[in-house]
C-alpha positions, 0 to 999 in steps of 0.5 A, a space after each residue: 455085791 452082798 452075798 449075806 456072808 458077813 460074819 460067816 467062817 470060810 475055810 479056803 484050801 489052796 489059799 496062798 496064791 492064785 484062785 484060792 487067794 483071789 477067793 479069800 480076798 472076795 470073801 473078805 470083801 463080803 465080811 467073812 471070817 477066814 481060815 486060810 490053808 495051803 501046804 507051804 507055810 511061808 506063802 500062806 503066812 504072807 497071804 494071811 498077813 496081806 489079808 489081815 489089813 482088811 477088817 475081818 478075822 484071818 487065821 491060817 493053818 498049813 496042811 496037805 489036805 490030801 493027807 486025812 490027818 492033816 485035813 482033820 487037823 485043819 478042820 479042828 483048827 478052824 473050829 478051835 480058832 473061829 468057832 466052826 465052818 460055814 463055807 468050804 472052798 475046796 481049792 486044791 490041785 494035783 500035778 505030775 505026769 498023770 496030768 500030762 495029756 488032755 485025756 489024763 483026767 479020764 485015765 488017772 485011776 482010783 489011787 490018784 482020784 482018791 488023793 484029789 
């Protein structure tokens, strides 16, 4: 499929595994230049190394995007390394007791919601 994304810069949070990594692979196949991000540096480096075997530019920056300063640093890194951001895939999750029941998303409260 040609989504006309070749050469575009895609920043993907939560991209060291799962849906985020699968999304990064799909965007690499479309020719996007990638900025990967996740909280854990080691799995992030492994994901970036695996994607570097493709023909696209791949950069990685560890960040906890629930922290405003770290999110800002991620954006600054994408701009510095890749020249900007054309596509943003905001793939992050929240886990814990607050998410223990099916109705929990309706009851999480402002503080947790703002942290998502």
